[in-house]
Every structure is written in C-alpha cells, then in structure tokens.
N, C-alpha and C positions, 0 to 999 in steps of 0.2 A: 367807537368804542372795539377792542380786541375781542375775538370771539376764541375762545379754547376748544381745542377740538380733541377727543381723544386719539390716544397712539394707534388703536384699532382702526378708526375710522381714516386716520390718515393713512396707515397702510393699505387700507382698501382702496381708497381714493387715488392713490398713487398706482396702484394694480388696473384699476378702470382707465385712467387717464392715461398709463402706457401700451394699454392695450386697444385704444380709440378706435384705430383702424384710419379710416379717410375722414373721419368727426375731426371738429376742431376741438382745441382745447376748452375755447370759449363756450361751445354748445354742452361738453361734458360738465362745465363747472355750474352752469345753469341748471343741468339734470341734479347735480349734488347740492345744489343751492349754496354753493360758496364764491368766493370772490374770484374772478378771473386770474389776478395776477398773484393771489394766494396757489390756486392749482398751477399755474405755471412754475413758482417755486419749489414747488412740490414735485414736481415732474424732472426739474433740475435735480431735486435732493434725490430723488428716485433713478434717475440715470447714474449718479455720480457713486450714489451705494450700489447700484447692479454693477458697474464696472469695478467697484473696490471688492465686491464679492466673486464676481466673475476671475478676476486677477488672481486672488488668494486661492481660490479653489482650484484654478488649472495650473497647471504646471507643466513647462515643455521635459519632455524626457530627457534631454540633455540639461535640464536646471536641476534634477537630483545629484546631490552631491555622493561622495561614498558611504559618509555617516549616515545619510538620510536613506539611501538604498539597503544598508545594513538593518537599520531599523525596522523598515518595510518588511525585508525577509524576516525577520525576529515578529513583527506581528502578525505574517501569516503564516508562520511556521505550522502551526496546528490546523487550521484553514483548509476546507478542501471543496472541492463543487461549489453549489450556490453561495456558500458563504464567504468563500475566494471571490468570486464574480463580482460579490456586493463590494466586500472592501477594494476591487480592483475601481470598479465603477466610480467609488466615492474619492477616489484618488484621480481619477482619467487614468489609469493604467489597463493594460492586459494582461494575463497571468502567463503568457509569453517573456514580458519583460522582467518580471521576477525571475523566472527560470533561466536566463541570459544572465541577471546579475549574480546568481547563484553558481552559475559556472563560472563567471568570473573570480568572485571570491575564492572558489574552490580551486582555480586551475595555479597551477605552479608559478610562484612569483619570477618574475625576470629581475633584471639589476636594476636596482630601484636609483642609483643615484642619478643626480641630474645629470641633463646633457652638455651644460656647460662644463662640470665636472669633467664627463668621459672627453668632452672634446679638448678639454687641455691637456689632460693624458695622452690623447693621441698625437697631439702636436707636441708634446714632449719626448713622445716615442719616435716619432721623424726625426725629429733634429738630432737625437742621441745616435739615431742609423747614419745620418749625412756624418756626423762627426767621426763615426767609425770608418766610415768609408774613407774619408779622408785622411784620416791617421795609418789606416791601410796603405794607402797611397804614399804618403811621406816615408813609410818604413821600407816599401820597395825601392823608392828612389834611393835611399841611403843605403841599402843593401846593394844596389847596383853600382853605387859611386865608391865604395869599399873595396866592389870585384874589381872595377876598373883601375881604382888606385894601386891594389895590389899587382896588378897585371903590368902595369906601366913600371911599378919599381922594378920588378921582375926583368922587366925587358929592356931598362936602363943598367940593370947589374950586368945582365950579359953582355953588354954593350963596352961597358969600362973595362971588364977583363980582358 
C-alpha cells in the first residue's frame, strides 16, 4: 500500500536527508520511519531541485544582456544603502556592477556598425587606393611617351631640312 506524505513533510525530510553529514540515507530513513528507496528518490529529487534553483538564481556577470542590465538599473534607481545591497544580494551582484553598467550606458556611443561592414569598407578603400596609384603611374607613363614622341619628331624635322 502506497503511503501519501504531505508536501511539508517531504520538504523537511529532504532537508534532513541532504544535511545528514556522515550518516547514511538508510539510517535517516529509519529515523523518519520511511522506506529507504523513497528517501533515496527524495534525495535525488531534492538535489535536482537544488541545482535548478541555484542555476536559476545565480547568474554570472557576463550572462546579463544589455536589456537585463538596463532593467536592473531601472529597478535600483530609487534604492540606496541597505535596500540596494539587499537587492544586489538577491541577484548575485555588487553595487559597483550597477555603477559600471550605468557608466557604460551613459558613455558616448561608438560606431555601432558591425565589424564585417567596417572590414568591407576598409577593403574597398584599399582597393580604390591601389587603383588610383596604378592610374597615376599609367598617366605619368603616357605623358612621358608623348613628350618623347614630340622630341623625336622635332629631331627628325631638323635633320630633314
């Protein structure tokens, strides 16, 4: 026959099982008057829930998107002192993180175009510079040939006369 335990009892049992120290799950289960396998399943469930809660609560500083940073700044705008510290503790932040985010949002914006677009413009600029140098050399060569041609004609006209 399956025994139904209240949610409060299960939660307390999970806390007791997770904080058992050197004791075995079996000894704690006997103390609580529950089946060993039930207790072991509760421990697995408790570990999974604990991992989910800690992953959901703890967020690395690098994981905060710009939108989340702006929302955090908005939420903490009127807070100061103890209230601000409490808010930061709940989210795993420090007050100086908020200050640096605020400075980043208030700083003058730099060129926002993508690096790919910037790179393509730089490549196009270099190509145009090379083409200009090539055309200038061709123009100088053509001018030199025209001058030589004039001198050659002038030299032959003097000898023909």
